[in-house]
C-alpha positions, 0 to 999 in steps of 0.5 A: 759828388755834391760839389757842382750842385752846391757851388751853383746854388751858393752863387745863385743865392748870392746873385739873386738875394745877397748882391748889392743890387738885386734884380728889380722884380725881386725887390718889387715883390719884396722877397728879400727883406722878410727873408734876409736873415734866413737866407744868409743863415742857410747860405752860411750853413750850406757852405760850411757843410760842403767843406765838412763833407770835403774833409770827411771824404778825404779822411774817411775815403770809401765810407759809403755813408759819406757818399750817401750824404753827398748824394742827398746834399746834391739832390737837395741843392739841385731842387732848391736851385730849381725852385728859386729860379722857377719862382723868379721866372714866374715873377716875370711871367706874372709881370707880363700878364699884368701889363697885358691886362692893363693894355686891354683895360685901356683899349676897352676903356673900362673903369674898374674899382681900385683894390688894395692888392699890395699885400696880396701881390708880394706875400705869396711869393715871399711866403713861397720863398720862405717855405723853400728855405725853411724846408731846405734848412731842415734837410741841411740840419738832418744831414749835419746830424748824420755827418756827426754820427758818421764822424763819431763812428769813424773815431771808434773804428779808427778812421779818424787817426792823428796825423804823424807830425813829420811833414814832407818837404816839397819843391816846385817842379818846373813846368816850362817844358815837358821832359820825357823820362826813360824815353830817350832811346825811343826819341832817337828811334823816331827821329832816325825814321823821320830824317835818316831813312834812305828812301825819298818816297813819302813814308808814314811812320807810326807810333803805336801804344796803349792810352797814357803811354806817352805817344803824343808826348813823344811825337811832340818832342820829336816835332819840336826838336830843332834838328827835325824842324831844320830838316823839313821845309814845313811842319803841320799838326792835327789831332784826329781823335776817336770821333774824327771830323774831316773838316775840322782836321783839314782846318787844323792842318791849314791853321798850323801853317802860316798865312792861310787866310780865312777858311770859314767859307771854304768847302771841304774840297777847297780846303783839301786842295789848298792843303795839297797845293801848299805841301806840293814840292815841299819836304814836309812833316805832318803829325796826325795824332790819335788816329782811331780808324781807317776812315780818319786816315782816308779823309786826309791822306790824299792831301799829302803829295809824294814828290820823292823829296823825303816827306814824312807823316808821323802817325800815333794810334792805339791800334796796330791795324790802323798803322798797317793800313797806312803802311805795309812797311813794318820797319816804320812801326814803333811800339812804345814800351812801358817804363821799367821800375827805375824810370818809373820811380824817377818820373814819380820823384820828378813829378811829386816834387817831394824830398827823397827820404827813407819814408818817402821811398818806403811808401812811394815804391809800392805805389809806383809799382801799382802804376805798372809802368804807365806814364799817365798813371805815374804822373797823375798819382804823383800830382796827387802826392805833391799836394799831400803834406804828411806821411799819414796822408801818404799812407792813406792813399797807399792803403787805398791803392793796395785795396785794389785787386785789379791786374790790368793796366786799364783798370789800374789807371782808372783806379788811380784817376778816381783816387786823384779826383776824390782827393781834389778839394770840392771847388777844384773837383767841380771845375775839373768835371766841367772840362768834360763839356769840351770835345775830346782833344779840344784846345781850351782857352783859359780866358773863356773857361774862366768866364764860363766857370764864373757864369756857372757859379764855380768861380766867383766874380769879380775876381774870377780871372785871378781865382780861375787862373789859380785853379788852372795852375793847380790842375796843372800842378796835379798833372791833370791838364796839358799846357799847349800855350803860355802867355807872352810873359810865360807866367799864365796859361793861355791854352791847354788840353786834357789827355783823352783818358782824363777827358773820358773820366770827366765825361763819365763822372759828370754823366754819373752825377746827372750833370752832362749829356754829350751829343756826338756825330755818330748818334747818342742815346737819350739820357735816362736822367736829367742833366745840367749841361748839354754838349752838342758835337753834331750838326744833325742834332735837333735841340728841340728834342731836349724839351723834356729836360728843359727844367734841369738844363742850365747850359747848352754848348754848340761845338758844331754848326747848329740850325737857328735855335728856339730857346724859349723852352729853356727858361732856366738857361744860364750859359749859351755857348755857340761857335756860329754867329747865327741868330737864335730866337727867344734869347730875350726870354731867358731871365737867368742868362749869364753867358752869351757869346756870338749869338745875339748878332745885330740885336739891341742890348736893351732887349736883354733887360731881364737877364739881370745877372748877365756877365759875358755879352758879345756882339750886340748892336748899340742903339744908345739905350743902355741898362746897368747890368751889375754883374757884367764883366765882359762886353763887346758890341758892334759899334758904340755911340756912348756909355753911361758912367754906371755901365763903365764902372761895372764892366771890366773888359769892354771891346768896341 
């Protein structure tokens, strides 16, 4: 619950006060030296406390007192970070005011008496910083005392029991290729409908089923089958998703077909015509995945010509009415079935990767029954159990699931997702929630995510690539992400996705924790509380309406074409993620900026000197004026004439 807030605060303290080269304005105002011991002590105590809460949350799962402490710690961390970053922003404001006064004095040629203001200049901010940490330290110690009391009570009530000594052996399941368990018959049915149906007319085959039942996995298996790929001249794949976007669907379809060139400047009509002309006279197979509405189908259906050559469209949907709208032939519908107990158990064993002893089966069988044959629920809970090492840990989780009296598949799945999330270590929990900022069904680039995690303070630089890679690997091991593309060597994940049920969980949980606000095309209500991240997925949204949350907002993500933005009001912004290359105003005023891709087109790097802790910086013009950014990890500029040695030493990836 406090994972994101605490990770962010710890990293902010490190960057502002504990790094080897703090920002000059902090040194000039002598904030560190009088407070260094106090700052280090607070940093250490905070890190220890979150780890203790992490252990207690697992050992005493469901104890409300622990959740209450986590909420208190979260609010404390948010408040302290706000106070630190606002104080530093004020230092720059004051510095500018002093410069303006000096200029005015020179113009007026007024001689003023010299005052010894050295102590007056540094002391107020030094004292304010001390007061911030002193107050926070007192609250931390109070939370520690409460935690000790809860642990003592837990021992009395039997929460803190000794673990049984038997350790479950494990093996690493292969993730090189996703295999389906218990779906071979369904695979053959879909394959037959696509390739062996007598009719030469274009037909739409629909896979219908509830969320998490495996529609996309089945469609993917058929799509990648060698006999299917040989049968069709061309294949294409697009994800519609609940909030579909016509242009994105057309671009995705064209991008899945080779040699389509630059599509950025094409109109929607041009894209639709281009797709139609390419498919014309070819026997094609197009997968339209995750269709929620008639409108989504109507937006692309006219692009699929019927040349009487046996072309097929494979559609996946949760809604039978959508399937009926695309085709009146019920023989082309396939309703996916839940797994029976035998296949459910086989899938669980394969994904859990544990030895199949008697104790394993006694504890595991009832858990699998709770999943009600839903594949997503089975693999998520199996991913959780793959990380538990003792029978005692297994029994605790089984007991938590047994306490649920829910009967519907949806509520059972929700319970399992919550349980798996609650058993993540705090660092992984923060990184997993962060996936909610991306649009549903988005393909997430692992390298970009690593830089974003680092900028948010969720992964520490300079080894953020290695750490982030291990985090992504662990999320995969826990079956919380879906690998879309591996690196050339097959060892690293390049692209991955998140199942829409898991994505919805991330969004809901992040909103509950006052972290995330999502703006969608169909409109969004203004959030009642403050948030740290805003994900803009609508081109109609006016960012200026967020001014009331400018103090809390740390990250803005623009996944749609946004108008030129005035970011001056977002004084504490650290991440600005924008898919467009438009110029945005007042970026130079953002002293806490750490991540800036594709937005500072044709602007000089020297103008960003206030953003001392910038880590990722793209598309800057080179004017032979450089500053050393001690945290800079990734830098790309339009052209280069020369770089100082210090700059080269700090930068890990440089692209000219």
